[in-house]
C-alpha positions as CSV (number, residue, x, y, z in Angstrom):
1,M,26.7,-51.6,-6.2
2,S,28.0,-51.0,-2.6
3,M,26.7,-48.2,0.1
4,S,30.1,-46.2,-0.6
5,E,29.0,-46.0,-4.1
6,S,25.5,-44.7,-3.7
7,E,26.3,-42.4,-0.9
8,P,27.2,-39.3,-3.1
9,F,23.8,-39.9,-5.4
10,S,22.3,-39.7,-2.2
11,T,24.3,-36.9,-0.7
12,T,23.3,-34.9,-4.0
13,I,20.0,-35.5,-4.1
14,R,19.4,-34.5,-0.5
15,A,21.3,-31.3,-1.6
16,E,19.1,-30.1,-4.5
17,R,15.7,-31.3,-2.7
18,Q,16.8,-28.9,0.3
19,K,17.4,-26.1,-2.0
20,Y,14.0,-25.8,-3.5
21,L,12.0,-27.1,-0.1
22,R,14.0,-24.6,1.8
23,P,12.4,-21.2,0.7
24,I,8.6,-23.4,1.1
25,V,9.4,-24.1,4.4
26,L,10.9,-20.6,5.4
27,G,7.8,-19.1,3.3
28,I,5.5,-21.4,5.5
29,L,7.2,-20.4,8.9
30,G,7.2,-16.6,8.0
31,G,3.4,-16.8,7.0
32,W,2.5,-18.7,10.3
33,F,4.7,-15.8,12.2
34,A,2.9,-13.2,10.9
35,E,-0.8,-14.8,11.4
36,I,0.3,-15.6,15.2
37,L,1.2,-12.0,15.7
38,F,-2.2,-11.0,13.6
39,I,-4.3,-13.1,16.0
40,V,-2.6,-11.9,19.3
41,V,-2.2,-8.3,18.2
42,Q,-5.3,-7.4,16.0
43,G,-7.8,-10.3,16.8
44,V,-7.1,-11.2,20.9
45,I,-5.6,-7.8,22.0
46,L,-7.3,-4.7,20.0
47,Y,-10.2,-6.1,18.7
48,P,-11.4,-9.1,21.2
49,G,-15.0,-11.0,20.4
50,N,-14.5,-13.4,17.4
51,P,-14.4,-17.1,17.6
52,I,-10.5,-17.5,18.6
53,W,-10.7,-21.0,16.7
54,V,-12.1,-19.3,13.7
55,M,-8.9,-16.9,13.6
56,M,-6.5,-19.7,14.4
57,F,-7.9,-22.1,11.2
58,W,-7.7,-19.1,9.5
59,G,-4.2,-18.2,10.5
60,L,-3.1,-21.9,9.7
61,F,-4.7,-22.4,6.2
62,C,-3.8,-18.7,5.0
63,G,-0.2,-18.8,6.4
64,T,0.2,-22.4,5.0
65,G,-1.2,-21.1,1.6
66,M,0.7,-17.7,1.2
67,G,3.9,-19.1,3.0
68,A,3.9,-22.1,0.4
69,V,3.2,-19.5,-2.6
70,A,6.1,-17.6,-1.6
71,G,8.6,-20.3,-1.2
72,V,7.3,-21.7,-4.4
73,F,8.0,-18.4,-6.2
74,A,11.5,-18.0,-4.7
75,S,12.4,-21.6,-5.8
76,L,10.8,-20.7,-9.4
77,F,12.1,-17.4,-10.2
78,V,15.3,-17.2,-7.9
79,V,17.1,-20.3,-7.1
80,D,19.3,-21.4,-10.0
81,R,19.1,-18.4,-11.6
82,Y,20.6,-16.0,-9.3
83,E,23.5,-16.7,-7.0
84,G,24.5,-15.1,-3.9
85,T,23.8,-11.4,-3.1
86,K,22.6,-10.8,-6.6
87,A,19.8,-13.4,-5.6
88,V,18.7,-11.4,-2.6
89,V,16.7,-8.1,-4.3
90,P,14.7,-11.1,-7.0
91,G,14.2,-12.9,-3.9
92,I,12.7,-10.1,-2.0
93,V,10.3,-9.3,-5.0
94,A,9.2,-13.6,-5.6
95,I,8.5,-13.7,-1.7
96,F,6.8,-10.0,-1.2
97,I,4.5,-10.5,-4.2
98,P,2.5,-13.5,-2.7
99,Y,2.7,-12.2,0.8
100,A,1.3,-8.7,-0.1
101,A,-1.1,-10.1,-2.4
102,C,-2.8,-12.4,0.5
103,G,-2.3,-9.6,3.1
104,Y,-4.7,-7.3,0.7
105,F,-6.8,-10.3,-0.1
106,C,-7.3,-10.9,3.7
107,Y,-8.0,-7.3,4.5
108,E,-11.1,-7.6,1.7
109,I,-11.9,-10.8,3.7
110,A,-12.1,-9.2,7.2
111,L,-13.8,-6.4,5.9
112,N,-16.7,-8.6,5.0
113,T,-16.4,-10.6,8.2
114,N,-15.5,-7.5,10.5
115,Y,-12.0,-9.5,12.3
116,Y,-9.0,-8.0,12.9
117,G,-10.2,-4.4,12.9
118,A,-10.6,-3.9,9.2
119,V,-13.6,-1.8,9.3
120,E,-12.3,0.3,12.1
121,M,-8.7,0.8,10.8
122,G,-8.7,-0.1,6.9
123,W,-5.5,1.7,5.6
124,I,-3.5,0.8,8.8
125,F,-4.7,-2.9,8.0
126,V,-3.2,-2.9,4.8
127,A,0.0,-0.6,5.7
128,K,1.0,-2.9,8.2
129,N,0.2,-5.8,6.2
130,M,2.4,-4.4,3.6
131,V,5.0,-3.6,5.9
132,L,5.3,-6.9,7.3
133,S,5.3,-8.5,3.9
134,F,8.3,-6.6,2.9
135,V,10.1,-7.2,6.1
136,G,9.5,-10.9,6.2
137,A,10.4,-11.1,2.5
138,V,13.8,-9.1,3.0
139,L,14.4,-11.4,6.1
140,I,13.5,-14.8,4.1
141,S,15.6,-13.7,1.3
142,L,18.6,-13.1,3.4
143,A,18.5,-16.0,4.7
144,L,18.1,-17.8,1.6
145,F,21.0,-16.0,-0.6
146,T,23.4,-15.1,1.5
147,E,26.5,-17.3,3.6
148,R,25.5,-15.8,6.8
149,G,21.7,-16.4,6.0
150,R,22.2,-20.1,5.4
151,A,24.2,-20.6,8.0
152,I,21.8,-19.8,10.6
153,V,19.5,-21.2,9.0
154,E,21.2,-24.6,9.0
155,K,22.2,-24.4,12.5
156,F,18.3,-24.6,13.0
157,G,18.1,-27.9,10.9
158,L,16.2,-26.5,8.0
């Protein structure tokens, strides 16, 4: 078999792999972005005093975990089940659930460790996590399931 005969097959495999990996990559990037915001705003500016390396370690693993789960949920429950703009709302739900659950779990941990001002501003902490989870889910879902969003994501090589 020559290279030209095998090329369409490998292109198809690459496209299929990209379709399922893109939600995971965007989910992780969204998780890292949120964690960087939390570390800078709440961990450094508003409630300093805790070791920054602990917050960075926490943020790296939490952002990776929640982002990967959000991406897997989008891949499992939305990709190949819904198409185009009909996939946006199910995508928002699939991505929001793990982000919001992790945000609340983070609040519970922060209460016990006295990090990020969870003790001093509990309801604001939870509300901020829910709002950021929703906004992130909307942006990622639009990036994954609309033509304009895909075009933007592809410009970044994702």
